[in-house]
C-alpha positions in Angstrom: -11.2 -10.0 12.0 -8.9 -7.0 12.3 -8.7 -4.4 15.0 -11.4 -1.7 15.3 -10.3 1.0 12.8 -9.6 4.4 14.2 -10.3 5.8 10.7 -13.9 4.5 10.8 -14.6 5.9 14.3 -17.7 8.2 14.4 -15.6 11.0 15.8 -13.6 11.0 12.6 -16.4 10.4 10.1 -18.7 13.3 11.1 -16.2 16.1 10.5 -15.1 14.5 7.3 -18.6 14.4 5.9 -19.4 18.0 6.8 -16.1 19.4 5.6 -15.8 20.4 1.9 -13.0 18.7 0.1 -9.8 20.8 0.4 -7.3 20.5 -2.4 -3.9 21.4 -1.0 -1.4 20.0 -3.6 -1.3 23.3 -5.4 -0.5 25.0 -2.1 2.6 23.0 -1.6 5.8 25.0 -1.5 7.3 25.6 -4.9 10.3 23.5 -3.8 8.0 20.5 -3.2 6.5 20.8 -6.6 9.9 20.9 -8.3 11.2 18.0 -6.1 8.2 15.8 -7.1 8.9 16.4 -10.8 12.5 15.6 -10.2 11.7 12.4 -8.2 9.4 10.9 -10.9 11.8 11.9 -13.7 14.5 9.8 -11.9 12.3 6.7 -11.7 12.7 4.7 -15.0 9.6 3.1 -16.5 9.3 -0.7 -16.4 7.7 -3.2 -18.8 3.9 -3.8 -18.1 3.8 -0.8 -15.9 5.5 -2.6 -13.0 7.0 -0.5 -10.2 10.7 0.2 -10.3 12.7 -1.4 -7.4 16.2 -1.3 -6.2 16.8 -4.5 -8.2 15.5 -3.2 -11.5 17.3 0.2 -11.5 21.0 0.9 -11.6 22.6 1.5 -8.2 23.3 5.1 -9.1 19.7 5.7 -10.0 18.5 4.0 -6.8 20.7 6.2 -4.7 19.3 9.3 -6.5 15.7 8.2 -6.2 16.0 7.5 -2.5 17.9 10.7 -1.8 15.3 12.8 -3.6 12.4 11.1 -1.7 14.2 11.9 1.5 14.6 15.5 0.4 10.8 15.7 -0.4 9.6 14.2 2.9 10.0 17.2 5.2 7.9 19.4 2.8 4.6 17.5 3.2 1.6 19.7 3.3 0.0 17.1 5.6 2.8 16.1 8.0 0.4 14.8 10.7 -2.4 12.3 10.3 -3.4 12.0 14.0 -3.4 9.4 16.8 -5.6 7.0 18.6 -5.9 7.0 22.4 -6.0 3.9 24.5 -9.7 4.4 25.0 -10.3 4.6 21.2 -10.6 8.4 21.2 -9.2 10.2 18.2 -7.1 13.3 17.6 -7.2 13.2 13.8 -6.6 15.6 11.0 -9.6 15.1 8.7 -8.1 16.9 5.7 -5.0 14.7 5.8 -7.0 11.5 6.1 -9.1 12.6 3.2 -6.0 13.2 1.1 -4.8 9.7 2.0 -8.1 8.0 0.9 -8.6 6.6 -2.6 -6.5 4.7 -5.2 -2.7 4.9 -5.3 -0.2 3.3 -7.8 3.2 2.2 -6.7 6.1 3.8 -8.7 9.1 2.8 -6.7 9.9 0.5 -3.7 12.8 -1.3 -2.1 10.6 -3.4 0.1 11.3 -7.2 0.1 7.6 -8.0 -0.6 7.9 -6.0 -3.8 11.5 -6.8 -4.9 10.9 -10.6 -4.7 8.2 -10.1 -7.4 11.0 -9.3 -9.8 12.0 -12.9 -9.7 8.7 -14.7 -10.5 9.1 -18.3 -11.9 7.6 -20.0 -14.9 7.7 -17.0 -17.2 5.4 -14.8 -15.0 6.2 -11.1 -14.7 4.9 -8.4 -12.4 2.6 -5.7 -13.8 1.0 -2.7 -12.1 0.7 -2.5 -8.4 -1.9 -0.5 -6.5 -2.9 0.4 -3.0 -6.5 1.4 -2.3 -7.5 3.1 0.9 -11.1 3.5 2.1 -11.0 5.9 5.0 -14.7 5.6 5.9 -14.5 1.8 6.2 -11.0 1.7 7.7 -10.0 -0.6 4.9 -6.9 -1.1 2.7 -6.1 -3.3 -0.2 -2.7 -4.0 -1.9 -3.4 -5.2 -5.5 -0.9 -6.6 -8.0 -1.4 -7.8 -11.6 0.8 -10.6 -12.9 1.1 -11.8 -16.5 2.8 -14.5 -18.4 5.5 -13.6 -21.0 3.6 -15.7 -23.6 0.2 -14.4 -22.6 -0.8 -17.9 -21.3 -2.4 -16.5 -18.1 -3.1 -13.3 -16.2 -3.3 -13.4 -12.4 -4.3 -10.9 -9.7 -3.5 -10.8 -6.0 -5.0 -8.6 -3.3 -4.0 -8.3 0.3 -7.0 -7.2 2.3 -6.4 -5.3 5.5 -7.9 -3.1 8.2 -6.2 0.2 8.8 -6.3 2.6 11.7 -4.4 5.4 13.3 -1.5 4.4 15.6 -1.0 5.4 19.2 1.4 8.3 19.7 3.9 6.4 21.9 4.0 3.2 19.8 7.2 1.9 18.1 7.6 0.1 14.9 9.7 -3.0 14.1 12.8 -0.9 14.0 12.0 0.6 17.4 11.2 4.1 15.9 8.5 6.0 17.9 5.5 7.6 16.3 6.7 11.1 17.2 5.5 12.7 14.0 2.0 11.2 14.5 1.9 10.2 10.8 1.6 6.4 11.4 -1.1 3.9 10.6 -1.4 0.3 11.7 -2.2 -2.2 9.0 -3.7 -5.6 10.0 -3.8 -7.9 7.1 -6.8 -10.2 7.2 -6.3 -12.3 4.0 -4.6 -12.6 0.7 -6.7 -13.5 -2.3 -5.3 -15.0 -5.5 -7.5 -14.8 -8.6 -7.1 -16.1 -12.1 -8.3 -13.4 -14.6 -7.4 -15.1 -17.9 -6.2 -18.5 -19.0 -5.1 -19.3 -22.6 -6.7 -16.1 -23.9 -10.0 -17.0 -22.3 -11.4 -14.7 -19.5 -11.9 -16.4 -16.1 -13.6 -13.3 -14.6 -11.8 -13.9 -11.3 -14.2 -16.8 -10.5 -11.2 -19.1 -9.8 -9.8 -17.7 -6.6 -8.1 -18.8 -3.3 -8.0 -16.8 -0.1 -5.3 -17.6 2.5 -4.0 -16.4 5.8 -1.1 -13.8 5.6 2.0 -15.0 7.5 4.7 -12.5 7.0 7.5 -11.2 9.3 5.2 -8.9 11.2 2.6 -11.7 11.8 5.4 -14.1 12.9 6.8 -11.4 15.3 3.4 -10.6 16.8 3.8 -6.9 16.0 1.1 -5.1 13.9 2.5 -3.9 10.6 2.9 -0.1 10.4 3.2 2.5 7.7 4.5 6.0 8.2 3.1 8.5 5.7 6.1 10.8 5.4 5.0 12.9 2.5 1.3 13.4 1.4 -0.6 15.6 -0.9 -3.6 14.9 -3.1 -1.4 13.5 -5.9 1.8 12.1 -4.4 2.6 10.0 -1.4 5.9 8.7 0.2 5.6 6.1 2.9 8.0 4.1 5.1 7.3 0.6 6.3 7.9 -0.6 9.8 11.2 -2.1 8.6 12.2 1.2 7.0 11.4 0.2 3.4 10.5 3.0 1.0 7.3 3.3 -1.1 6.8 6.1 -3.6 3.2 6.3 -5.0 1.1 8.6 -7.1 -2.5 8.7 -8.2 -3.2 6.4 -11.2 -3.0 8.2 -14.5 -6.1 8.4 -16.8 -6.7 6.3 -19.8 -5.2 3.1 -18.5 -6.8 0.1 -16.9 -6.5 0.5 -13.1 -7.1 -1.4 -10.0 -10.1 -3.6 -9.5 -12.8 -2.2 -7.2 -12.2 -2.9 -3.5 -14.1 -5.9 -2.1 -17.0 -5.1 0.3 -17.0 -6.7 3.7 -19.7 -9.0 2.5 -17.7 -10.0 -0.6 -14.6 -11.1 1.3 -15.7 -14.6 2.0 -13.7 -17.1 4.1 -10.1 -18.2 4.0 -8.4 -21.5 3.7 -6.9 -21.7 7.2 -4.7 -24.6 6.1 -2.7 -22.4 3.7 -0.5 -19.4 4.4 1.3 -16.7 2.4 4.5 -14.8 3.2 4.8 -11.9 0.7 8.6 -11.7 1.3 9.2 -15.3 0.4 6.3 -17.0 -1.4 5.1 -16.8 -5.0 2.0 -18.9 -4.3 0.3 -20.0 -1.1 1.7 -23.0 0.8 0.3 -25.4 3.3 0.6 -24.3 6.8 3.1 -26.1 9.1 1.5 -28.5 11.5 
């Protein structure tokens, strides 16, 4: 299994349960509110609700999007999440972690695990992409919907992970230290591929395959990290351990959203003979001997 989650530690859960929900988005500086509107105005919409990437937008648009995100980051109402000590003790900001929890939809990214999905074979195309965070369980899921241009099939993938606060002195894959104390560690446990529909007939996700994640972080032996560089209750900007950018917002009403997160009991086992590298693979492949 994954590492013991700092977010699920009793020292964190008790103050969160006793504390009333605090809505801070409206308290953001007016500049932040204007920058958020400008940022999302810059991001062009994509077919099927797919996130925009640096490969699907013009270079000029990409430069403006990434510059505007960088301009927004210093204005976060929750600049600090907290840290985990070597003994497992916590120094956490409960309000920030509560703002982090829940469903998010990806609007823009330049991460290789997202951009490669722009080149799916056999007529398949990426749809909406979500990230769900359950603070109480210390759980995270990345979900993506994939459809066929002719409507022949609809697929769904979910990368299931444990998530916890990072240590204050830790460094990411770039060698950047966690000085802002806004970093979480993400330990991917499995990737699940499900068939939702085939030839217009629903499959109800009963046909599925769970495999072992084997991406660059797993091969390097370093736990993947995510820096939450801007956070309020509606918008989030994050930086991966390789410096990649993620711009997310809460899913809008009136549209089909993410599937419910799997419970710990519903995860099931994995096919240990198959692996998946999100930066290279479309489907799972047999593990090397």
